[in-house]
C-alpha atoms as an extended CHARMM CRD file, in Angstrom:
* protein
*
       251  EXT
         1         1  MET       CA             46.4430000000       -4.4210000000      -33.8430000000  PROA      1               0.0000000000
         2         2  ALA       CA             48.0370000000       -7.9610000000      -34.8770000000  PROA      2               0.0000000000
         3         3  GLU       CA             47.3910000000       -9.1400000000      -31.2710000000  PROA      3               0.0000000000
         4         4  SER       CA             43.9400000000       -7.4000000000      -30.7870000000  PROA      4               0.0000000000
         5         5  TYR       CA             42.7370000000      -10.8450000000      -32.3210000000  PROA      5               0.0000000000
         6         6  GLY       CA             42.5530000000      -12.6970000000      -29.3310000000  PROA      6               0.0000000000
         7         7  THR       CA             39.9810000000      -11.1100000000      -27.8860000000  PROA      7               0.0000000000
         8         8  ASP       CA             37.1130000000      -13.4570000000      -29.2120000000  PROA      8               0.0000000000
         9         9  ALA       CA             39.4380000000      -16.1970000000      -30.4620000000  PROA      9               0.0000000000
        10        10  GLU       CA             36.0860000000      -18.2950000000      -31.0580000000  PROA      10              0.0000000000
        11        11  ARG       CA             34.4480000000      -15.9410000000      -33.2850000000  PROA      11              0.0000000000
        12        12  TYR       CA             38.1840000000      -15.6440000000      -35.1120000000  PROA      12              0.0000000000
        13        13  ASP       CA             38.0520000000      -19.2000000000      -35.6350000000  PROA      13              0.0000000000
        14        14  ARG       CA             34.3400000000      -19.8780000000      -36.4130000000  PROA      14              0.0000000000
        15        15  THR       CA             34.1730000000      -17.5240000000      -39.1220000000  PROA      15              0.0000000000
        16        16  ARG       CA             37.2400000000      -16.8580000000      -40.8800000000  PROA      16              0.0000000000
        17        17  PRO       CA             37.7470000000      -18.6680000000      -44.3370000000  PROA      17              0.0000000000
        18        18  ARG       CA             40.2290000000      -21.8670000000      -44.8390000000  PROA      18              0.0000000000
        19        19  TYR       CA             42.2750000000      -22.3020000000      -47.0930000000  PROA      19              0.0000000000
        20        20  PRO       CA             41.8360000000      -24.4630000000      -50.4130000000  PROA      20              0.0000000000
        21        21  ASP       CA             42.8650000000      -28.3660000000      -50.4210000000  PROA      21              0.0000000000
        22        22  ALA       CA             44.5430000000      -27.7070000000      -53.4940000000  PROA      22              0.0000000000
        23        23  LEU       CA             46.8220000000      -25.1360000000      -51.8480000000  PROA      23              0.0000000000
        24        24  VAL       CA             47.5120000000      -27.6160000000      -48.7720000000  PROA      24              0.0000000000
        25        25  GLU       CA             48.1710000000      -30.3250000000      -51.0430000000  PROA      25              0.0000000000
        26        26  ARG       CA             50.6120000000      -28.5930000000      -53.6800000000  PROA      26              0.0000000000
        27        27  ILE       CA             52.6140000000      -27.1560000000      -51.0730000000  PROA      27              0.0000000000
        28        28  ILE       CA             53.2480000000      -30.2070000000      -49.1200000000  PROA      28              0.0000000000
        29        29  ALA       CA             54.0460000000      -32.0970000000      -52.4590000000  PROA      29              0.0000000000
        30        30  ALA       CA             56.2440000000      -29.1630000000      -53.2080000000  PROA      30              0.0000000000
        31        31  GLY       CA             58.0790000000      -29.8080000000      -50.1840000000  PROA      31              0.0000000000
        32        32  ARG       CA             61.1500000000      -31.9320000000      -48.9030000000  PROA      32              0.0000000000
        33        33  GLY       CA             59.5730000000      -33.5970000000      -45.8420000000  PROA      33              0.0000000000
        34        34  ARG       CA             56.1440000000      -33.2710000000      -43.4800000000  PROA      34              0.0000000000
        35        35  ASP       CA             58.1820000000      -30.9640000000      -40.6760000000  PROA      35              0.0000000000
        36        36  ILE       CA             56.2480000000      -27.6740000000      -40.7770000000  PROA      36              0.0000000000
        37        37  LEU       CA             56.7400000000      -24.2810000000      -38.7520000000  PROA      37              0.0000000000
        38        38  ASP       CA             53.6390000000      -22.6340000000      -38.3690000000  PROA      38              0.0000000000
        39        39  VAL       CA             54.1350000000      -18.7580000000      -38.4840000000  PROA      39              0.0000000000
        40        40  GLY       CA             51.5390000000      -16.4130000000      -36.9140000000  PROA      40              0.0000000000
        41        41  ALA       CA             49.3370000000      -19.5140000000      -35.8790000000  PROA      41              0.0000000000
        42        42  GLY       CA             46.6410000000      -17.9960000000      -34.7000000000  PROA      42              0.0000000000
        43        43  THR       CA             43.7160000000      -20.6030000000      -33.8600000000  PROA      43              0.0000000000
        44        44  GLY       CA             45.0950000000      -23.0240000000      -36.1880000000  PROA      44              0.0000000000
        45        45  ILE       CA             43.5310000000      -22.6470000000      -39.1820000000  PROA      45              0.0000000000
        46        46  ALA       CA             46.1460000000      -23.2940000000      -41.2230000000  PROA      46              0.0000000000
        47        47  GLY       CA             48.2510000000      -25.6980000000      -39.2690000000  PROA      47              0.0000000000
        48        48  LEU       CA             45.8000000000      -28.1560000000      -38.6520000000  PROA      48              0.0000000000
        49        49  ALA       CA             44.8040000000      -28.4470000000      -42.3140000000  PROA      49              0.0000000000
        50        50  PHE       CA             48.3880000000      -29.0720000000      -42.5490000000  PROA      50              0.0000000000
        51        51  GLN       CA             48.4030000000      -31.5490000000      -39.9510000000  PROA      51              0.0000000000
        52        52  SER       CA             45.0960000000      -33.7450000000      -41.2860000000  PROA      52              0.0000000000
        53        53  ALA       CA             47.2860000000      -33.9520000000      -44.3620000000  PROA      53              0.0000000000
        54        54  GLY       CA             49.6950000000      -36.1050000000      -42.2660000000  PROA      54              0.0000000000
        55        55  CYS       CA             52.3240000000      -34.0680000000      -41.7560000000  PROA      55              0.0000000000
        56        56  THR       CA             54.2210000000      -32.6310000000      -37.8340000000  PROA      56              0.0000000000
        57        57  VAL       CA             52.9780000000      -28.8490000000      -37.2050000000  PROA      57              0.0000000000
        58        58  LEU       CA             54.5380000000      -26.6170000000      -34.7390000000  PROA      58              0.0000000000
        59        59  GLY       CA             52.9210000000      -23.6910000000      -34.0860000000  PROA      59              0.0000000000
        60        60  VAL       CA             54.2280000000      -19.8590000000      -33.2320000000  PROA      60              0.0000000000
        61        61  GLU       CA             52.0080000000      -17.3610000000      -32.0480000000  PROA      61              0.0000000000
        62        62  PRO       CA             52.8910000000      -13.8110000000      -30.1440000000  PROA      62              0.0000000000
        63        63  ASP       CA             48.6370000000      -14.0420000000      -28.6410000000  PROA      63              0.0000000000
        64        64  PRO       CA             48.2950000000      -16.3660000000      -25.7310000000  PROA      64              0.0000000000
        65        65  ARG       CA             44.7950000000      -16.2980000000      -25.9430000000  PROA      65              0.0000000000
        66        66  MET       CA             45.2900000000      -17.7120000000      -30.0190000000  PROA      66              0.0000000000
        67        67  ALA       CA             47.7070000000      -19.7320000000      -29.0130000000  PROA      67              0.0000000000
        68        68  ASP       CA             45.7620000000      -21.5160000000      -26.1620000000  PROA      68              0.0000000000
        69        69  PHE       CA             42.7880000000      -21.8090000000      -28.5660000000  PROA      69              0.0000000000
        70        70  ALA       CA             44.8970000000      -24.0280000000      -30.6900000000  PROA      70              0.0000000000
        71        71  ARG       CA             45.9560000000      -25.9670000000      -28.8150000000  PROA      71              0.0000000000
        72        72  HSD       CA             42.9240000000      -27.3090000000      -27.3300000000  PROA      72              0.0000000000
        73        73  LYS       CA             42.1920000000      -28.2240000000      -30.8970000000  PROA      73              0.0000000000
        74        74  GLY       CA             45.1060000000      -30.2910000000      -30.6760000000  PROA      74              0.0000000000
        75        75  LEU       CA             48.0080000000      -27.9560000000      -32.3660000000  PROA      75              0.0000000000
        76        76  GLU       CA             51.1400000000      -27.5980000000      -30.1480000000  PROA      76              0.0000000000
        77        77  VAL       CA             52.3090000000      -24.0430000000      -30.1270000000  PROA      77              0.0000000000
        78        78  GLU       CA             55.2040000000      -21.9530000000      -28.4860000000  PROA      78              0.0000000000
        79        79  VAL       CA             54.1740000000      -18.1960000000      -27.6280000000  PROA      79              0.0000000000
        80        80  ALA       CA             56.2100000000      -15.8160000000      -29.0520000000  PROA      80              0.0000000000
        81        81  ARG       CA             56.8240000000      -13.0300000000      -31.7660000000  PROA      81              0.0000000000
        82        82  PHE       CA             58.1940000000      -14.6970000000      -34.3620000000  PROA      82              0.0000000000
        83        83  GLU       CA             60.9940000000      -12.2290000000      -34.7720000000  PROA      83              0.0000000000
        84        84  ASP       CA             62.2350000000      -13.2480000000      -30.9520000000  PROA      84              0.0000000000
        85        85  TRP       CA             61.3770000000      -16.8010000000      -31.1220000000  PROA      85              0.0000000000
        86        86  ASP       CA             63.7160000000      -19.2050000000      -30.0620000000  PROA      86              0.0000000000
        87        87  PRO       CA             64.0280000000      -22.1030000000      -32.3320000000  PROA      87              0.0000000000
        88        88  ALA       CA             66.5370000000      -23.9470000000      -29.6160000000  PROA      88              0.0000000000
        89        89  GLY       CA             68.4350000000      -25.7530000000      -33.1920000000  PROA      89              0.0000000000
        90        90  ARG       CA             65.4670000000      -26.9430000000      -34.8450000000  PROA      90              0.0000000000
        91        91  ILE       CA             64.8190000000      -26.9060000000      -38.3690000000  PROA      91              0.0000000000
        92        92  PHE       CA             61.7900000000      -27.7160000000      -40.5640000000  PROA      92              0.0000000000
        93        93  ASP       CA             61.2020000000      -28.6000000000      -43.7000000000  PROA      93              0.0000000000
        94        94  THR       CA             58.8450000000      -25.5320000000      -44.4880000000  PROA      94              0.0000000000
        95        95  LEU       CA             57.8760000000      -22.6720000000      -42.8690000000  PROA      95              0.0000000000
        96        96  ILE       CA             54.1720000000      -21.9120000000      -43.5950000000  PROA      96              0.0000000000
        97        97  ALA       CA             52.0540000000      -18.7170000000      -42.2110000000  PROA      97              0.0000000000
        98        98  GLY       CA             48.7150000000      -18.3670000000      -43.2690000000  PROA      98              0.0000000000
        99        99  THR       CA             47.3110000000      -14.6390000000      -43.1340000000  PROA      99              0.0000000000
       100       100  ALA       CA             49.8860000000      -13.4640000000      -41.0070000000  PROA      100             0.0000000000
       101       101  TRP       CA             53.3680000000      -12.2740000000      -42.5340000000  PROA      101             0.0000000000
       102       102  HSD       CA             52.0250000000       -8.7130000000      -43.4110000000  PROA      102             0.0000000000
       103       103  TRP       CA             52.4030000000       -8.6050000000      -39.3760000000  PROA      103             0.0000000000
       104       104  ILE       CA             56.4640000000       -9.3420000000      -39.6070000000  PROA      104             0.0000000000
       105       105  ASP       CA             59.2660000000       -7.5150000000      -40.1580000000  PROA      105             0.0000000000
       106       106  PRO       CA             60.1340000000       -8.4170000000      -44.0820000000  PROA      106             0.0000000000
       107       107  VAL       CA             63.7050000000       -8.5410000000      -43.4680000000  PROA      107             0.0000000000
       108       108  ALA       CA             63.7840000000       -9.7940000000      -39.6740000000  PROA      108             0.0000000000
       109       109  GLY       CA             61.4160000000      -13.0440000000      -40.4740000000  PROA      109             0.0000000000
       110       110  ALA       CA             63.0700000000      -13.5560000000      -43.7670000000  PROA      110             0.0000000000
       111       111  ALA       CA             66.5780000000      -13.7400000000      -41.9870000000  PROA      111             0.0000000000
       112       112  LYS       CA             64.7370000000      -15.8980000000      -38.9690000000  PROA      112             0.0000000000
       113       113  ALA       CA             63.1950000000      -18.0420000000      -41.5810000000  PROA      113             0.0000000000
       114       114  ALA       CA             66.3940000000      -18.8940000000      -43.1210000000  PROA      114             0.0000000000
       115       115  ARG       CA             68.1140000000      -19.8370000000      -39.8260000000  PROA      115             0.0000000000
       116       116  THR       CA             64.5940000000      -22.2970000000      -39.1470000000  PROA      116             0.0000000000
       117       117  LEU       CA             64.5350000000      -23.7000000000      -42.4650000000  PROA      117             0.0000000000
       118       118  ARG       CA             67.3610000000      -26.5670000000      -43.9120000000  PROA      118             0.0000000000
       119       119  PRO       CA             68.5000000000      -25.9080000000      -47.6380000000  PROA      119             0.0000000000
       120       120  GLY       CA             66.1620000000      -26.8550000000      -50.0390000000  PROA      120             0.0000000000
       121       121  ALA       CA             63.3320000000      -26.3730000000      -47.4220000000  PROA      121             0.0000000000
       122       122  ARG       CA             60.0160000000      -23.9670000000      -48.6390000000  PROA      122             0.0000000000
       123       123  LEU       CA             58.5090000000      -21.1320000000      -47.6770000000  PROA      123             0.0000000000
       124       124  ALA       CA             55.1450000000      -20.5510000000      -48.5470000000  PROA      124             0.0000000000
       125       125  LEU       CA             53.3330000000      -17.5900000000      -47.4540000000  PROA      125             0.0000000000
       126       126  PHE       CA             49.5770000000      -17.4360000000      -47.9980000000  PROA      126             0.0000000000
       127       127  TRP       CA             46.1210000000      -14.9730000000      -48.0480000000  PROA      127             0.0000000000
       128       128  ASN       CA             42.8700000000      -14.9110000000      -48.7640000000  PROA      128             0.0000000000
       129       129  ALA       CA             42.0960000000      -12.0910000000      -51.1450000000  PROA      129             0.0000000000
       130       130  PHE       CA             37.7730000000      -10.8540000000      -50.9850000000  PROA      130             0.0000000000
       131       131  ARG       CA             36.8560000000      -11.1940000000      -54.4690000000  PROA      131             0.0000000000
       132       132  PRO       CA             33.3980000000       -9.5470000000      -54.5550000000  PROA      132             0.0000000000
       133       133  ALA       CA             30.4880000000       -9.6570000000      -57.7490000000  PROA      133             0.0000000000
       134       134  ARG       CA             30.1400000000       -6.3460000000      -58.5480000000  PROA      134             0.0000000000
       135       135  GLU       CA             26.7540000000       -5.6990000000      -57.0020000000  PROA      135             0.0000000000
       136       136  VAL       CA             28.0220000000       -6.6790000000      -53.7520000000  PROA      136             0.0000000000
       137       137  ALA       CA             31.2780000000       -4.4510000000      -54.0380000000  PROA      137             0.0000000000
       138       138  GLU       CA             28.8490000000       -1.4500000000      -54.3260000000  PROA      138             0.0000000000
       139       139  ALA       CA             26.3360000000       -2.4470000000      -52.0750000000  PROA      139             0.0000000000
       140       140  PHE       CA             29.3460000000       -3.1030000000      -49.5140000000  PROA      140             0.0000000000
       141       141  GLY       CA             31.3120000000        0.1880000000      -50.3960000000  PROA      141             0.0000000000
       142       142  ALA       CA             28.2810000000        1.9720000000      -49.7650000000  PROA      142             0.0000000000
       143       143  VAL       CA             28.0760000000        1.1460000000      -46.6260000000  PROA      143             0.0000000000
       144       144  TYR       CA             31.6720000000        1.8570000000      -45.9130000000  PROA      144             0.0000000000
       145       145  ALA       CA             31.4790000000        4.7940000000      -47.6190000000  PROA      145             0.0000000000
       146       146  ARG       CA             28.2030000000        6.2400000000      -45.2530000000  PROA      146             0.0000000000
       147       147  VAL       CA             29.5880000000        4.8110000000      -42.0210000000  PROA      147             0.0000000000
       148       148  LEU       CA             33.5860000000        4.9380000000      -42.1210000000  PROA      148             0.0000000000
       149       149  PRO       CA             34.3070000000        7.5920000000      -44.7490000000  PROA      149             0.0000000000
       150       150  ASP       CA             37.4950000000        8.7170000000      -43.0150000000  PROA      150             0.0000000000
       151       151  SER       CA             38.6670000000        5.1970000000      -41.6800000000  PROA      151             0.0000000000
       152       152  PRO       CA             41.7610000000        3.4540000000      -43.3160000000  PROA      152             0.0000000000
       153       153  ILE       CA             39.2260000000        0.2510000000      -42.6810000000  PROA      153             0.0000000000
       154       154  TYR       CA             37.2690000000        2.2820000000      -45.5340000000  PROA      154             0.0000000000
       155       155  GLN       CA             40.0750000000        2.3630000000      -48.2070000000  PROA      155             0.0000000000
       156       156  ARG       CA             41.4740000000       -1.4680000000      -47.1840000000  PROA      156             0.0000000000
       157       157  ALA       CA             37.7930000000       -2.2910000000      -47.8610000000  PROA      157             0.0000000000
       158       158  MET       CA             37.8140000000       -0.6050000000      -51.1020000000  PROA      158             0.0000000000
       159       159  ALA       CA             40.5050000000       -2.1180000000      -52.4410000000  PROA      159             0.0000000000
       160       160  GLY       CA             40.3540000000       -5.4880000000      -52.9270000000  PROA      160             0.0000000000
       161       161  PRO       CA             42.4070000000       -7.7270000000      -54.2730000000  PROA      161             0.0000000000
       162       162  GLN       CA             44.6520000000       -4.7420000000      -55.4180000000  PROA      162             0.0000000000
       163       163  SER       CA             45.8950000000       -4.3660000000      -51.6970000000  PROA      163             0.0000000000
       164       164  SER       CA             47.3780000000       -7.9670000000      -51.6850000000  PROA      164             0.0000000000
       165       165  VAL       CA             49.9920000000       -5.9400000000      -54.1210000000  PROA      165             0.0000000000
       166       166  GLY       CA             51.9300000000       -4.8190000000      -51.5500000000  PROA      166             0.0000000000
       167       167  VAL       CA             51.7150000000       -6.8320000000      -48.8620000000  PROA      167             0.0000000000
       168       168  LEU       CA             53.1670000000       -9.4400000000      -51.7710000000  PROA      168             0.0000000000
       169       169  ALA       CA             55.6460000000       -7.0280000000      -53.0730000000  PROA      169             0.0000000000
       170       170  ARG       CA             57.1440000000       -6.1070000000      -49.0470000000  PROA      170             0.0000000000
       171       171  ALA       CA             57.3060000000       -9.7040000000      -48.1040000000  PROA      171             0.0000000000
       172       172  SER       CA             59.5100000000      -10.7430000000      -51.3140000000  PROA      172             0.0000000000
       173       173  GLY       CA             61.3430000000       -7.6070000000      -50.5950000000  PROA      173             0.0000000000
       174       174  GLY       CA             62.4520000000       -9.0200000000      -47.3720000000  PROA      174             0.0000000000
       175       175  LEU       CA             62.9680000000      -12.5630000000      -48.9000000000  PROA      175             0.0000000000
       176       176  ALA       CA             65.6780000000      -10.7660000000      -51.6270000000  PROA      176             0.0000000000
       177       177  GLN       CA             67.6210000000       -8.6050000000      -48.9360000000  PROA      177             0.0000000000
       178       178  SER       CA             68.2670000000      -12.0700000000      -46.3370000000  PROA      178             0.0000000000
       179       179  GLY       CA             70.1920000000      -13.3240000000      -49.4920000000  PROA      179             0.0000000000
       180       180  ALA       CA             68.9840000000      -16.9290000000      -48.6120000000  PROA      180             0.0000000000
       181       181  PHE       CA             66.4000000000      -17.5410000000      -50.2830000000  PROA      181             0.0000000000
       182       182  GLY       CA             65.5640000000      -18.3440000000      -53.9550000000  PROA      182             0.0000000000
       183       183  GLU       CA             63.3230000000      -16.6250000000      -56.5480000000  PROA      183             0.0000000000
       184       184  PRO       CA             60.2100000000      -16.2970000000      -55.5710000000  PROA      184             0.0000000000
       185       185  GLU       CA             57.0620000000      -17.7790000000      -57.1880000000  PROA      185             0.0000000000
       186       186  GLN       CA             53.0480000000      -17.1110000000      -57.0330000000  PROA      186             0.0000000000
       187       187  TRP       CA             50.4810000000      -19.2210000000      -57.1300000000  PROA      187             0.0000000000
       188       188  HSD       CA             46.7700000000      -18.4320000000      -56.9700000000  PROA      188             0.0000000000
       189       189  PHE       CA             43.9570000000      -20.7730000000      -56.3260000000  PROA      189             0.0000000000
       190       190  ASP       CA             40.3890000000      -19.4560000000      -56.8700000000  PROA      190             0.0000000000
       191       191  TRP       CA             37.4880000000      -20.3490000000      -54.8970000000  PROA      191             0.0000000000
       192       192  ASP       CA             34.0630000000      -19.3350000000      -53.4590000000  PROA      192             0.0000000000
       193       193  ARG       CA             31.8960000000      -19.6140000000      -50.2510000000  PROA      193             0.0000000000
       194       194  HSD       CA             28.1570000000      -18.5180000000      -49.8800000000  PROA      194             0.0000000000
       195       195  TYR       CA             27.5330000000      -16.7710000000      -46.9940000000  PROA      195             0.0000000000
       196       196  THR       CA             23.8290000000      -15.9750000000      -45.5680000000  PROA      196             0.0000000000
       197       197  ARG       CA             23.2060000000      -12.8500000000      -43.6780000000  PROA      197             0.0000000000
       198       198  GLU       CA             23.7320000000      -14.0260000000      -40.0970000000  PROA      198             0.0000000000
       199       199  GLU       CA             27.4600000000      -16.0140000000      -41.4620000000  PROA      199             0.0000000000
       200       200  TRP       CA             28.8250000000      -12.4320000000      -43.1040000000  PROA      200             0.0000000000
       201       201  LEU       CA             28.1860000000       -9.8370000000      -40.2850000000  PROA      201             0.0000000000
       202       202  ASP       CA             29.3010000000      -12.3850000000      -37.2940000000  PROA      202             0.0000000000
       203       203  GLN       CA             32.8410000000      -12.6960000000      -39.6550000000  PROA      203             0.0000000000
       204       204  VAL       CA             32.9540000000       -8.4730000000      -40.2530000000  PROA      204             0.0000000000
       205       205  PRO       CA             34.1380000000       -8.0450000000      -36.5040000000  PROA      205             0.0000000000
       206       206  THR       CA             37.3140000000      -10.2000000000      -37.0520000000  PROA      206             0.0000000000
       207       207  PHE       CA             38.5600000000       -7.8690000000      -40.1620000000  PROA      207             0.0000000000
       208       208  GLY       CA             41.4870000000       -5.8580000000      -39.4500000000  PROA      208             0.0000000000
       209       209  GLY       CA             41.1600000000       -2.6880000000      -37.3360000000  PROA      209             0.0000000000
       210       210  HSD       CA             36.5470000000       -3.8100000000      -36.9380000000  PROA      210             0.0000000000
       211       211  GLY       CA             37.1530000000       -5.4740000000      -33.7940000000  PROA      211             0.0000000000
       212       212  ARG       CA             38.6650000000       -1.9000000000      -32.7750000000  PROA      212             0.0000000000
       213       213  LEU       CA             36.0980000000        0.4150000000      -33.9700000000  PROA      213             0.0000000000
       214       214  PRO       CA             33.9890000000        1.9450000000      -30.8350000000  PROA      214             0.0000000000
       215       215  SER       CA             30.5480000000        0.6330000000      -30.4360000000  PROA      215             0.0000000000
       216       216  ALA       CA             28.4090000000        2.4650000000      -32.5410000000  PROA      216             0.0000000000
       217       217  GLU       CA             30.7030000000        2.6440000000      -35.4150000000  PROA      217             0.0000000000
       218       218  LEU       CA             30.3380000000       -0.9020000000      -35.4360000000  PROA      218             0.0000000000
       219       219  ASP       CA             26.5880000000       -1.5830000000      -35.0450000000  PROA      219             0.0000000000
       220       220  ALA       CA             26.2530000000        0.9730000000      -37.5890000000  PROA      220             0.0000000000
       221       221  LEU       CA             28.4920000000       -1.0410000000      -40.3110000000  PROA      221             0.0000000000
       222       222  LEU       CA             26.7950000000       -4.5730000000      -39.7490000000  PROA      222             0.0000000000
       223       223  ALA       CA             22.9860000000       -2.4900000000      -39.5330000000  PROA      223             0.0000000000
       224       224  GLY       CA             24.0880000000       -0.9850000000      -43.0430000000  PROA      224             0.0000000000
       225       225  LEU       CA             25.7650000000       -4.1970000000      -44.1030000000  PROA      225             0.0000000000
       226       226  GLY       CA             22.8900000000       -6.4310000000      -43.0060000000  PROA      226             0.0000000000
       227       227  ASP       CA             20.6290000000       -4.2120000000      -44.7700000000  PROA      227             0.0000000000
       228       228  ALA       CA             22.4440000000       -4.6210000000      -47.7240000000  PROA      228             0.0000000000
       229       229  ILE       CA             22.7870000000       -8.1390000000      -47.7400000000  PROA      229             0.0000000000
       230       230  ASP       CA             18.9960000000       -8.2250000000      -47.6020000000  PROA      230             0.0000000000
       231       231  ALA       CA             18.7470000000       -5.8590000000      -50.2620000000  PROA      231             0.0000000000
       232       232  ILE       CA             20.7330000000       -8.3750000000      -52.6820000000  PROA      232             0.0000000000
       233       233  GLY       CA             18.6480000000      -11.9040000000      -51.7580000000  PROA      233             0.0000000000
       234       234  GLY       CA             19.6150000000      -11.7830000000      -48.0720000000  PROA      234             0.0000000000
       235       235  SER       CA             23.0660000000      -14.1810000000      -49.2680000000  PROA      235             0.0000000000
       236       236  PHE       CA             25.8720000000      -13.9550000000      -51.7140000000  PROA      236             0.0000000000
       237       237  THR       CA             28.4240000000      -15.6250000000      -52.9550000000  PROA      237             0.0000000000
       238       238  MET       CA             32.0720000000      -14.6460000000      -51.9650000000  PROA      238             0.0000000000
       239       239  HSD       CA             34.9910000000      -15.4610000000      -54.7710000000  PROA      239             0.0000000000
       240       240  TYR       CA             38.3020000000      -15.6080000000      -53.0270000000  PROA      240             0.0000000000
       241       241  THR       CA             41.7560000000      -16.2400000000      -54.6640000000  PROA      241             0.0000000000
       242       242  ALA       CA             44.2180000000      -17.8290000000      -51.6100000000  PROA      242             0.0000000000
       243       243  LEU       CA             47.6190000000      -16.3780000000      -52.8420000000  PROA      243             0.0000000000
       244       244  VAL       CA             50.8420000000      -18.3750000000      -52.3060000000  PROA      244             0.0000000000
       245       245  LEU       CA             54.0570000000      -16.7220000000      -52.6290000000  PROA      245             0.0000000000
       246       246  THR       CA             56.6410000000      -19.1840000000      -52.3490000000  PROA      246             0.0000000000
       247       247  SER       CA             60.6440000000      -19.5590000000      -52.6400000000  PROA      247             0.0000000000
       248       248  VAL       CA             63.2540000000      -22.3130000000      -51.6870000000  PROA      248             0.0000000000
       249       249  ARG       CA             65.8400000000      -21.7550000000      -48.9800000000  PROA      249             0.0000000000
       250       250  THR       CA             69.2780000000      -21.7920000000      -50.4310000000  PROA      250             0.0000000000
       251       251  SER       CA             72.1330000000      -23.3580000000      -49.9110000000  PROA      251             0.0000000000
């Protein structure tokens, strides 16, 4: 699934939420330099935000289609799974991973991160967690329950912010097992985005697993979600929390 997003890289880049400026600024301020390694760079959403803030960024991305899209936007990217990537002796001040570390083996990933970061460098893993208003959650939940009642996608959709708990625990466990990082911290950044009906439906196929649904199921899901948005006024505000798990490379 991790390498399925490149089938429509343009849609992914166009519709996926960005990260708040405050997150980028705090990670840079907490680092010891501006040489950034962006793991799971995708279409460059995170990496280009750091590059625009004055950092030098190198991306690592397993999907050549996503990497090519990011390159056309101006991000330097090497194609490889991070666990297999050869840093060729290069070391970095900060490693970032935006909505990507859950695809990486937490133990092997932490060990590779330790080899690519200088002592005192910072690792910052972050995700956007949905926090829908109650009426939005109930309306969308009813559609998923009707269209995809037996699908893991339905379970993830209903988990909301709680779905991030396991992701953060898994990443923290890998860092601890590596023995190369200090005690991790969690930073939270709350932000909102208003969506029209068309904007939300455009993004839905980029969610994990959605793009691999049979066309009839995806069409039924989109139709149901569209009707649900119409019923709540044709647009809505999605509340997000950007979650950061961060730790410093020990000597």
